[in-house]
C-alpha positions, 0 to 999 in steps of 0.5 A: 522487494529486497530481490528488487533492490528496494531500500530499507527505507522504502520497504518500511515506508510501504509496510507503513502505508499498508498498514494504515489501509489495513487498519482503516478497514480493519482487514488484510490488505490482501483482502480489499478491493481496488475500489477500496484502496482508492476510496482510501486514497480519496479519504486522505487526500480530502479529510486527512489533507496528505500530499500526492507523494503519500498517496503515491506511495500507498499505490506503489505498495498496494501495486507490489502486494498485488504483484507479490500475490500473483507471483505466489506470494513472494513479496521479499 
């Protein structure tokens, strides 16, 4: 993410969002399916009443994780 000029704050936010996803499923985000991420987003919206911007941050973080995985794991 540093290579893409993401701010340190954005990186920290994305790491936090991916950590919460990993804790929820007790799995690495790399081992989660798209449906699991969608279910987690729905849970955050319906049960935790989090904002759409928080959900968007999680989705963006997961997309970057997927892109980095396809590029050989070079995520920072």
